[in-house]
C-alpha positions as CSV (number, residue, x, y, z in Angstrom):
1,M,0.4,0.0,0.2
2,K,1.3,3.5,-1.1
3,V,0.5,5.8,2.1
4,V,1.0,10.0,2.2
5,Q,1.0,11.4,5.8
6,L,0.5,15.2,5.4
7,T,2.4,16.8,8.7
8,P,2.8,20.6,9.7
9,G,6.5,21.0,11.1
10,A,7.0,22.9,14.5
11,G,10.2,24.2,13.2
12,T,12.0,25.4,16.4
13,F,10.3,22.8,19.1
14,Y,10.0,19.1,19.5
15,C,6.3,18.5,18.5
16,G,4.3,15.5,20.1
17,S,2.3,15.3,16.8
18,C,5.3,15.6,14.6
19,M,6.7,12.6,16.6
20,R,3.5,10.4,16.4
21,D,3.1,11.0,12.6
22,N,7.0,10.2,12.3
23,A,6.6,6.9,14.2
24,L,3.7,5.8,12.2
25,V,5.6,6.3,8.6
26,S,8.5,4.5,9.8
27,G,6.3,1.5,11.2
28,L,4.2,1.4,8.2
29,R,7.7,1.7,6.0
30,E,9.2,-1.3,8.7
31,L,5.6,-3.3,7.5
32,G,6.8,-3.3,4.2
33,H,4.5,-0.6,3.1
34,D,5.6,2.4,0.7
35,A,4.8,5.6,3.5
36,V,6.1,8.9,2.6
37,L,6.0,11.7,5.2
38,V,5.2,15.4,3.4
39,P,6.1,18.3,5.5
40,L,4.1,21.2,6.2
41,Y,4.3,24.7,7.1
42,L,7.8,24.3,8.6
43,P,10.4,21.7,8.7
44,P,10.0,19.4,11.7
45,L,12.0,19.3,14.4
46,L,12.5,15.5,16.1
47,D,14.6,13.5,18.4
48,E,14.4,10.4,16.2
49,A,15.7,9.6,12.9
50,D,13.4,12.1,10.7
51,A,11.2,9.9,8.0
52,S,10.6,13.1,5.6
53,L,14.0,13.8,4.8
54,G,14.2,13.8,0.6
55,T,11.1,15.1,0.5
56,P,10.4,18.5,-0.3
57,L,8.3,20.9,2.2
58,A,5.2,21.6,1.1
59,M,3.2,24.9,1.8
60,G,5.8,26.8,3.3
61,G,4.9,28.9,6.4
62,V,6.2,32.2,5.0
63,N,4.2,31.9,1.3
64,M,1.0,31.1,3.7
65,Y,1.2,34.0,5.6
66,L,2.1,35.9,3.0
67,Q,-0.7,34.9,0.9
68,Q,-3.2,35.6,4.1
69,V,-2.3,39.4,4.4
70,S,-1.5,40.3,0.5
71,R,-3.1,39.5,-2.4
72,V,0.3,40.2,-4.6
73,F,1.8,37.1,-3.1
74,R,-1.5,35.5,-4.0
75,R,-0.3,35.8,-7.9
76,T,3.4,35.4,-7.6
77,P,5.1,32.8,-9.4
78,R,6.9,29.6,-8.3
79,W,10.2,31.0,-8.6
80,V,9.3,34.0,-6.0
81,D,7.6,31.7,-3.9
82,R,10.9,29.4,-3.7
83,I,12.8,32.2,-2.2
84,F,10.5,32.8,0.8
85,D,10.7,28.7,1.2
86,A,14.5,29.2,2.2
87,R,15.0,27.1,5.6
88,P,16.4,30.7,6.9
89,L,13.0,32.6,6.4
90,L,11.4,29.6,7.8
91,G,13.3,29.5,10.7
92,L,12.5,33.0,11.3
93,A,8.9,32.2,10.8
94,A,8.8,29.4,13.2
95,R,10.3,31.5,15.9
96,R,7.8,34.2,15.2
97,A,4.6,32.1,14.9
98,A,4.4,31.8,18.8
99,L,3.5,35.6,18.7
100,T,1.3,35.9,16.0
101,R,-1.8,37.8,17.0
102,P,-5.0,35.4,18.4
103,D,-7.4,37.2,15.6
104,A,-4.8,36.9,13.0
105,L,-4.5,33.1,13.6
106,G,-7.9,32.7,13.6
107,E,-8.3,34.4,10.0
108,M,-5.6,31.9,8.9
109,T,-7.1,29.0,10.0
110,L,-10.6,29.8,8.5
111,S,-8.8,30.5,5.2
112,T,-6.9,27.2,5.7
113,L,-9.8,25.3,6.3
114,R,-11.6,27.0,2.9
115,G,-8.6,24.9,1.2
116,E,-9.2,25.7,-2.8
117,S,-11.5,29.1,-1.6
118,G,-9.0,30.2,0.4
119,N,-6.1,32.7,0.5
120,Q,-3.8,29.9,0.1
121,A,-5.9,28.3,-2.7
122,K,-2.2,28.4,-4.9
123,E,-0.4,26.8,-2.3
124,V,-3.1,23.9,-2.1
125,E,-3.3,23.1,-5.6
126,R,0.7,23.1,-5.8
127,L,0.5,20.3,-2.9
128,A,-2.1,18.5,-4.7
129,E,0.0,18.6,-8.1
130,W,3.0,17.5,-6.6
131,L,1.1,14.4,-5.3
132,A,-0.3,13.6,-8.5
133,T,3.3,14.0,-10.2
134,S,5.2,11.3,-7.5
135,G,2.6,8.8,-7.6
136,R,-0.6,8.2,-6.7
137,P,-1.1,6.6,-3.3
138,D,-4.1,4.8,-2.3
139,V,-4.4,6.8,1.0
140,V,-3.7,9.9,1.9
141,C,-3.4,10.6,5.5
142,L,-3.7,14.0,7.3
143,S,-2.1,14.6,10.6
144,N,-5.1,16.7,12.0
145,A,-8.3,17.6,10.8
146,L,-7.4,21.3,10.3
147,L,-6.1,20.0,7.1
148,V,-9.5,18.9,5.5
149,G,-9.4,22.3,3.3
150,L,-7.0,20.2,1.3
151,V,-9.1,17.3,0.4
152,H,-11.1,18.8,-2.3
153,E,-8.2,19.5,-4.6
154,I,-6.5,16.5,-3.6
155,R,-9.1,14.4,-5.1
156,E,-9.8,17.2,-7.9
157,H,-5.9,15.9,-9.1
158,L,-5.7,12.4,-7.9
159,G,-9.1,11.0,-8.8
160,P,-11.3,9.3,-6.4
161,V,-8.4,8.9,-3.9
162,K,-9.1,7.8,0.0
163,V,-8.3,10.9,2.9
164,V,-8.6,10.3,6.0
165,S,-7.6,12.2,9.3
166,T,-5.7,11.9,12.6
167,L,-7.7,13.7,15.1
168,Q,-5.7,14.8,17.9
169,G,-6.3,18.2,20.0
170,E,-7.9,20.3,17.6
171,D,-10.2,21.5,20.0
172,A,-8.1,22.9,22.2
173,F,-6.7,24.9,19.5
174,L,-9.7,25.7,18.1
175,D,-11.3,26.9,21.6
176,S,-8.5,29.5,22.0
177,L,-9.8,31.2,19.1
178,P,-11.6,34.3,19.7
179,E,-15.2,34.8,18.4
180,P,-16.4,35.0,15.8
181,H,-13.5,33.0,14.6
182,R,-14.3,30.0,16.9
183,S,-17.6,29.3,15.9
184,Q,-17.0,30.0,12.3
185,A,-13.8,27.6,12.2
186,W,-16.1,24.9,14.1
187,D,-18.9,24.7,11.4
188,L,-16.7,24.8,8.8
189,L,-14.6,21.8,9.8
190,A,-18.1,19.8,10.6
191,K,-18.8,20.4,7.1
192,R,-15.4,19.7,5.7
193,C,-15.2,16.7,7.7
194,R,-17.9,14.9,5.8
195,E,-15.5,14.8,2.8
196,L,-13.1,12.3,4.9
197,D,-13.3,8.5,4.0
198,A,-12.5,7.9,7.9
199,V,-11.0,9.6,10.7
200,I,-8.7,8.1,13.5
201,P,-8.8,9.5,16.9
202,V,-6.0,8.8,19.3
203,S,-8.4,7.4,22.4
204,R,-11.4,6.5,22.5
205,F,-12.2,9.5,24.8
206,Y,-11.2,12.2,22.0
207,A,-13.2,9.9,19.4
208,D,-16.2,10.8,21.6
209,V,-15.7,14.5,22.2
210,M,-15.3,15.1,18.5
211,T,-17.8,12.8,17.1
212,D,-20.0,14.8,19.4
213,R,-18.4,18.5,18.3
214,L,-18.1,17.3,14.8
215,G,-21.4,15.6,14.3
216,L,-19.1,12.5,12.5
217,A,-20.5,9.6,11.3
218,P,-20.1,6.9,14.1
219,D,-19.1,4.0,11.2
220,R,-16.0,6.3,10.1
221,V,-14.6,7.3,13.4
222,R,-11.9,4.5,14.2
223,P,-9.3,5.4,17.4
224,V,-6.0,4.1,17.6
225,H,-3.9,4.5,20.1
226,N,-0.7,6.6,19.7
227,G,2.6,4.1,20.0
228,I,6.5,5.3,20.3
229,R,9.7,3.9,19.3
230,V,11.0,2.2,22.7
231,E,14.5,1.7,22.0
232,G,16.5,3.4,24.5
233,Y,13.7,3.5,27.0
234,E,15.2,1.8,30.4
235,P,14.2,1.6,33.6
236,A,16.8,3.0,36.1
237,A,19.1,0.3,38.3
238,A,17.7,1.7,41.4
239,P,15.2,5.0,42.1
240,P,16.8,8.2,43.0
241,V,17.9,9.1,46.3
242,P,16.4,11.6,47.5
243,P,13.0,11.0,45.1
244,V,12.6,13.4,42.1
245,V,9.0,14.4,40.4
246,G,9.4,15.4,36.9
247,F,7.5,16.7,33.9
248,L,7.9,16.5,30.5
249,A,6.1,18.2,28.3
250,R,5.8,22.3,26.9
251,M,6.0,24.2,29.3
252,T,2.7,26.0,29.7
253,E,-0.3,26.4,31.9
254,A,-2.4,24.2,30.0
255,K,-0.4,21.2,30.5
256,G,-0.5,21.9,34.2
257,L,2.7,22.9,35.1
258,E,1.9,25.5,37.4
259,T,-0.4,23.1,39.7
260,L,2.5,20.6,39.8
261,V,4.9,23.2,40.9
262,D,2.4,24.9,43.5
263,A,1.9,20.6,45.0
264,F,5.3,20.3,45.0
265,L,6.1,23.5,47.4
266,T,3.0,22.3,49.4
267,I,5.0,19.0,50.2
268,K,8.0,20.9,50.9
269,R,6.3,23.1,52.9
270,E,4.8,20.2,55.2
271,N,8.2,18.5,54.4
272,R,5.7,15.4,53.8
273,V,8.7,13.7,51.5
274,P,12.3,14.8,52.8
275,G,14.3,15.9,50.5
276,L,12.5,15.9,47.5
277,R,13.2,17.5,44.3
278,L,11.5,18.4,41.1
279,A,13.0,18.3,37.6
280,I,11.2,20.5,34.6
281,T,12.0,19.4,31.1
282,G,10.5,20.2,27.6
283,T,9.9,22.5,25.3
284,C,9.7,26.1,26.3
285,T,9.3,28.6,22.9
286,V,9.6,32.7,23.3
287,A,5.9,33.0,24.2
288,D,6.5,30.3,27.3
289,R,9.0,32.4,28.5
290,P,7.1,35.0,31.0
291,F,5.2,31.8,31.9
292,T,8.3,30.1,33.2
293,K,9.7,33.4,34.5
294,R,6.9,33.8,36.8
295,L,7.2,30.2,38.0
296,E,10.8,30.9,39.2
297,E,10.1,33.4,41.0
298,R,7.5,31.6,42.8
299,I,10.0,28.7,43.5
300,R,12.6,31.2,44.3
301,E,10.2,33.0,47.2
302,A,9.7,29.8,48.7
303,G,13.2,29.3,49.2
304,Q,13.5,25.8,46.7
305,S,15.1,27.0,43.7
306,E,18.4,24.7,44.8
307,Q,15.7,22.0,44.7
308,V,14.4,22.7,41.1
309,E,16.0,21.7,38.2
310,W,14.6,23.2,34.5
311,R,16.2,21.6,31.3
312,R,14.7,23.2,27.9
313,N,14.1,21.4,24.6
314,V,16.4,18.7,25.6
315,S,18.1,16.0,22.5
316,R,16.7,12.6,23.0
317,D,19.5,11.0,24.7
318,E,18.9,13.8,27.9
319,K,15.3,12.7,27.4
320,L,16.2,8.9,28.1
321,A,18.6,10.2,30.8
322,F,15.9,12.3,32.3
323,L,13.6,9.8,32.8
324,R,15.9,7.3,34.2
325,G,16.4,9.5,37.1
326,L,13.0,10.2,38.0
327,S,10.8,8.6,41.0
328,A,7.5,9.6,39.2
329,L,5.9,11.6,36.4
330,S,3.1,14.0,36.5
331,V,1.7,16.6,33.8
332,P,-1.2,17.5,35.2
333,A,-2.8,19.0,31.9
334,T,-5.6,21.3,32.9
335,C,-7.7,20.9,29.7
336,G,-9.0,17.2,28.3
337,E,-5.9,15.8,26.7
338,A,-6.4,13.7,23.5
339,F,-3.7,11.1,24.4
340,G,-0.5,12.5,26.5
341,L,2.5,10.7,24.9
342,Y,5.0,11.7,28.0
343,V,2.7,9.0,29.7
344,L,3.9,6.3,27.5
345,E,7.8,7.6,27.4
346,A,7.5,7.9,31.1
347,Q,6.3,4.0,31.4
348,A,8.6,2.6,29.2
349,A,11.1,4.2,31.1
350,G,9.6,2.3,34.4
351,V,8.2,5.5,35.8
352,P,5.0,5.8,37.4
353,V,2.8,8.7,36.7
354,V,0.1,10.5,38.4
355,Q,-2.3,12.6,36.4
356,P,-5.6,14.0,36.7
357,R,-8.8,12.2,36.5
358,H,-9.9,13.7,33.0
359,G,-9.6,13.5,29.2
360,A,-7.8,10.4,27.9
361,F,-6.0,10.0,31.1
362,P,-8.3,7.5,33.0
363,E,-8.5,5.7,29.6
364,L,-4.8,5.3,29.0
365,L,-4.0,4.1,32.8
366,A,-6.8,1.7,32.7
367,D,-4.6,0.4,29.6
368,L,-1.5,0.7,31.2
369,G,-1.5,0.2,34.6
370,G,1.4,2.0,35.7
371,G,0.0,5.1,37.6
372,T,-2.8,6.9,40.1
373,L,-5.4,9.3,39.2
374,C,-6.3,12.5,41.3
375,E,-8.8,15.5,40.8
376,P,-8.0,17.5,38.2
377,D,-6.7,21.1,39.0
378,D,-6.5,20.6,42.6
379,V,-2.7,21.3,44.2
380,D,-3.5,19.4,47.5
381,A,-5.1,16.4,45.5
382,L,-2.1,16.2,43.4
383,A,0.4,16.7,46.5
384,S,-1.6,14.0,48.3
385,A,-1.2,11.5,45.5
386,L,2.5,12.1,45.1
387,T,3.3,11.8,48.9
388,D,1.4,8.5,48.9
389,L,3.0,7.1,46.1
390,L,6.6,8.6,46.6
391,L,6.2,7.4,50.2
392,D,6.0,3.7,49.0
393,P,8.9,3.0,46.8
394,A,8.2,-0.7,46.5
395,R,4.2,0.4,45.1
396,A,5.9,2.6,43.1
397,Q,8.6,0.5,41.4
398,A,5.6,-1.8,40.7
399,L,3.2,0.3,38.6
400,G,6.3,1.8,36.4
401,L,7.5,-2.1,35.6
402,R,3.7,-2.9,35.3
403,G,3.0,0.1,32.4
404,R,6.7,-0.4,31.0
405,E,5.8,-4.3,29.5
406,A,2.2,-2.4,28.6
407,V,3.8,-0.2,26.3
408,L,6.2,-3.0,25.2
409,H,3.4,-5.4,24.5
410,R,0.6,-3.2,23.3
411,F,2.1,0.7,22.7
412,T,4.9,0.5,20.5
413,H,5.3,2.3,17.0
414,H,4.9,-1.0,15.6
415,H,1.0,-1.7,17.1
416,M,0.0,1.9,16.1
417,A,0.8,1.2,12.5
418,E,-0.9,-2.1,12.6
419,R,-3.6,-0.8,13.8
420,V,-3.6,2.1,11.6
421,L,-3.0,0.0,8.4
422,A,-5.9,-2.1,9.6
423,V,-8.5,1.0,9.5
424,L,-6.8,2.0,5.8
425,E,-7.3,-1.4,4.6
426,D,-10.9,-1.6,5.7
427,V,-11.6,2.2,4.0
428,L,-10.0,0.7,0.5
429,A,-11.9,-2.5,1.0
430,S,-15.0,-0.4,1.2
431,S,-15.0,1.0,-2.0
432,A,-13.8,-2.3,-4.2
């Protein structure tokens, strides 16, 4: 089977969706299929081998922006557009993207959802033309439903090709847009998702959320859990002394970093776990720095700066070493996470997790068996759950090893690829 995966790149920081799609394409190739990863907007930044190497970037972010703000750039020839697809300019765009005004982002979102009738129609057509001349795929996979504006033009150039989309976190992004863009985007997304042959939510929880919000036909909704490449994930020989609680995600309020910091300070203030340390690792963009600086100041005022370590934008080897140095991990996200790839990463390293009882976390921990749940957005509840786990190291170790076994047997990138492939085969068989 020939599969083309279209994935927006993040440019300057590690992106969970990029890593998921990269692992999927690698898994499909290892199963013997012709899988191609096409990066969109910005180059991907990955902490493993890049499956998109040799494939040109499409719909460059600078050109997309220029065509949004100026009619002139909607008519420029390809040789002019290539200038703005240069890597240095894309790198600058990636650094500025986090500072884009919400209203401008809303207008751009609506335009891309309109696809062939949006301001970036020229870029959409060029992508479709490239796909048509590169060998017709059996299935085109969209990284998320916000790319659904591409479907009409893809079929216009490739014929009745099957198009499916992963669903992974679209609701949080759309709900962050100001009105009236938010409502307009949801309405347009619901309408255009009817053109898809199937959608693949990354959890059963998120399948229910998006089926309800988009009015999806239930028979076209096929949840598949994410998987990771497990090479290099190993448990530590012994738990760290003193114990260490870790955070591994983008350093934002939405990921619950403030809740974790306050829970840590509560434990330290009451001396519940002597010597406890906090290790914070993950993506930190320019836009995230004011938030992290505020937390650094709170930690300093509490006299705990020496007990907290910050590691920003780490490599894969650094991430693996970080996980081996943890007693437990918690990313107490404030929103209903569609999945939470960091849970798999911690569990693969034999690290137990403490997560809020909402979003996909109850589903994941029921399948993994490697952690505990607490009430969401509740500092005291998180502090108590972490304390109970850290004061019972034998239980913590047993939970971590149970989670590791579950990841190795059910949540690798091979398992994900096999399950996605089964969906794609069913989609193709439905038209046979």
